[in-house]
N, C-alpha and C positions, 0 to 999 in steps of 0.2 A: 616478104612480110605476110604473115598469116592473117586471113580475113575471118572475122567472127560474125555470124549472122545476127541480125537484130533480135531475133527470137530467142537467142541464147543469153545476151547480156542485158536486155531491157528488163526482164524479170528481176535480175540482180540489182539493177539501178532502182527499180520500183521498191524493192525491200529496203534499200539504203535510204531512199526518200521518205518512206513511211516511218523509218527509224529516226527521222529528224535531220538527216545529213543533206548537204548541198552537193549535187553532182553536176558534171559537165557532159553534155551530149553533142556530138558532132552531127551536123545537119545532113540528112540523106533524102534526096528527092527534090522536086521542083515546086511543090504545092505552095510553099511559103515565099517564093520569089516575088519581087526583087529584094525583099527585106532580109531573108535568110537564104543564102545560096548553097547549093549542093556541094559538099566536100570543101567548102571554103569557110563557112561560119560555124560557130558553136554557141550553145546557150547554156546558162546555168539554171538548174532546176531545183526547186525546194518545195516542201510540203506547204500547202496554202495555210496562212495564218488566219485568214478570214475568207468568206465565200467569194470566189472569183467574180469579177464584174465584166461588163462588155468592154472589149478591147484587149483583155488579157490573153496572152498566148499560153495555152495549157497543154499538158500531156495527159491523154486519157486512153482508156482501153475499151475497145469495142466489144460487143457481145461475143464475137468470134475469136477474141483473144488478141487481136491486132492492136499495136500501140500507135497512136497518131498524135502529132504535134500540130495543132491548128489554133486559130484565134476565135474567141467568143464574139459572135456578131449580135446575138439577141438572147434575152432571158425572158421566158414566158411561163407563168404558173410554176415557177421553181425548176424548170427544165432549161437546158442550154441548147442553143443552136449555133453550130460552128462551121467554119470554112477556112481553107487556106487563102492567103492573100492573093494567090494566083488563080483562085477559083470563084465562080459565081453561084454555085449551087450549095445551099446550106444543108448540113447534116444535123438531124435532130428529130425528135427531142432526145437529148442525152441526160440521164439522171445524174445528180451531183456525185453519187457514189462512184461513178466511173472515172471522175476527174481526180487525180491524185498528186498532180504537180503543176506549179506555175513557174514561168520564167522569171529570173532576176537579172536585171540589166546593169551594166557598168554605166557611169555617167558620160554618155556619148563617147565611150572608149577613150577617155582622156589619157589613160596610162599608156596607150599605144600611139598617140598622136604627137609627132615630133614638134609640131608648131605649138601645141599646148605646153609641152615640156620646156621649150625654149622661152615661152612667155613667163613661166613661173621662175625659171632660172634667172632671167633678166630682172624680174621683180625682186628676187632676193639680192642680186648684186646692187640694184638701185637702193634698196633699203640699207644695205651695208655702207654704200658710199654716202648717202644722205645722213645716216645716223652716226657715222664715224666722227663727225665734228663734236657731237654731244659727248661721245665716249671719251675722246681725247681731252675735251675740256674738263671732264670729271677727273681724269687721271692727272692732269696738270695741277689741279687744285687739291688733289688727294681727297676727294669726296666720293660719295656713292650717290646713286640715283634711285628714284622710285621706278618700278618695273616698266610702267607705260610712259614715263617722261620722255624717253627718246622718241616715241611715236608722237607725243603731244608737241614737242618743240620742233620736230622735223616736219610734220604734216600740218602744223598750224600755219605754215607758209603756203601761199597760193601756188607758187612756182613748183613746189614739191608735189602738190596734189595734181597739177597739170601733167608733170612728167609721169607719175604713176598711172594716171588715167589714160594717157596715150598708149601705154602698153596694151590696153584692151583692144586696140586696133588689130593686134595679132590674134587675140582670142576670138574676136568676132569678125575676122576678115571675110569669112564665107557666108555671112548673113545674107538672106534669110534661110540658109540651110536647105536650099532646094536641090534635090537630087532626082535620079530616075524613079525613086520610090514615092515622091511627092504626089503624083497623080493618083496613085493607089490610096494614099491617105485621104485625098479630097473626094474620092469616090465613096468613102465610108463615113466621112465626117464633113461638116460644113466649114466654110472658110473662116468663120468667126472662131470656131473651136481650134482650128489650126493656128490662127494668129495668137490666140490665148496661150497655146502651148509654146509658141515662139517667145512670147513675153515672159512666161513663167521660167523658161530655160535661161533667158537673159538675166532676169532678176536673181535667180539662184546662182548662176555662174559668177555674176558680179559680186554677190555676197561672199562666195567662197574665195574669190580673188582678194578682196579687201581684208577678209579674215586672215588670209595667208600673209599679207603685208603687215598686219598688226602683230602676228606671231613672230614673223621674221625680224621686225624691228625690236621686239622685246628680247629675242634670242641674242641679238648683237650686244646688248648691254647686260645680259643675264648674270655674268660673273661678278659684276660690281653693282648689284641692285637689291632692293628689298620689295616686298609685296604689300606692305601696309599702305592704307589709303591716306597718305599725308605727303606733302611736298618735301623734297629732300633739301639738304644743304646746297647741293648743286643748283637747284631751282632758285633758292634764295639769292645766291651769288649772281645768277643770270638776271634776276629781276630787279634787285635792289641796288646793285653796284653799277649797272649799266654795261657790264662786261658782255652781256648777251648781244647788244647792238654791234659791238666790235667784231664778234665772231659770227654775225648773222644768225644768231639763235635768240630771237626776241622772246623773253619770258615776261609778259605783262604783269605789273604789280596787281592790277585788278583781278586778273586770272588767279593769282596766288591767294588773294584775300577773299574772293567770293566763290571759289569752287574747290573741289577736291580732284585728285588725279584721275580717278576712274570716271567721275562725272564728266570731266573735261574730255577724256578719251572717248567716251560714248558720244558726246556731242560732235566731236571732230569726225568720228567714224560715221555717224549718221549723215553729216553734211557731205562727206566724201561719197557715201553711197548714193545720196540723192543727186549730186552733181554728175556722178559717173553714169547713173541710170538715165538721166536726161540726155547726156551725150550719146550713149549707146542707142537710145530710142530715136534720136535724131538721125543717127547713122542708119538704123533699120528703115525709117520712113523714106529716106533718100534712096536707099538700096532698092526698095520696092518700087519707087516711082521713077527713078532715073538711072539705076544701075549702081554697081559697087564703086566705080570711080567717083561718081557724084557723092556717094555716101562718105567716102574717105575725105573728099574735098570739103564737105559740109562740116565734118568733125574738126578738121584743121581750122576752118574759118571760125567755128564756134569757140574753139580753144584760144585762137588768136585774139578774139574779141575779149574773152575773159582775162587774157594775159595783159593786154594793153590798157584795159579799163582799170585805172587805179586813182586814188585821190590826188596824188601828185600831178598826174597828167591833166586832170580836170582843173586843178588849181592853176597850172601853167597856161592852159588854153584860155580860161576866162579871167586870168590875172587876179585871182582872189587874194585878199589879204589874209594874214594868219588867223585873224579873229573870225573869219567866215569859212574857215577850213571845214567846219562841221557840215556845211552845205555840200561840199565835195564828198564827204563820207556818206551822207544820206543818199546822194545821187548814185554812188557806187553800190550802196546796199540795194537799191531798186533795180539797177541796170545790169549789174554783174551776174553771170550765171553761177 
């Protein structure tokens, strides 16, 4: 294999970047270890859309013509001070005109992580299995559904939400994402900033996961659905005939009369997001305090609490008559996660 020197191809990459192209650069050297490893990692580079900020990894050209990939550590009077993550001496001041590219990252390399791929595949299978009842019901009655009705009827049930939420254990099994690079992060930022970054990643990952579930559920019934913001004939049959109770697809009459499909979908999606975020942050707290095993145990205990707590259980324990059933509903509303 022929080896080309950096001095030969980097000017070509520079021209492509300045022309608005995104290019890939293999890492050479140890100055950015342990984040970027020599001949193992690669970065995607693009022209800056706005002035680089502290923490950005940039490609710049020194006065002697040498190309360097380092991280911005400080900005003072419009000039940049940079260093490799494996270095302690800052280089600068570097004028903005010498910086011509910034790195663009993948979302924690999800596309290369088999655990992440398995999580999303299982989520799609779960959506198919849970939504299949609604699709078969529509076919049986020869009716069509509104696009998001499968999501509404499927995940309006607490058990379905519980099953979909537990798949996040795979997504966040390695929280709080501590690696050999973490000490280098904490040398350059404080612990509060690091924890804020963990929380931001968790929130964004959870949002992407739930959006995937919503899209997957809609795709299952896409062939026999419409997009208008009105309940379908299928929903009317489920709600008014009582057929929904027989097939465990409860479509409440109040829901049909007081809301629209997209409003109902947004409410369920928000509740799922808040419940899932609470569960994941409980897992993060226990992972930090007691270790990963304790985090998983805490999530299972939290989910079991939510699964067992229902109005019928409270009615049986306290032997409530039917006319006082509303008290059980109020208690569940306050106690259930």
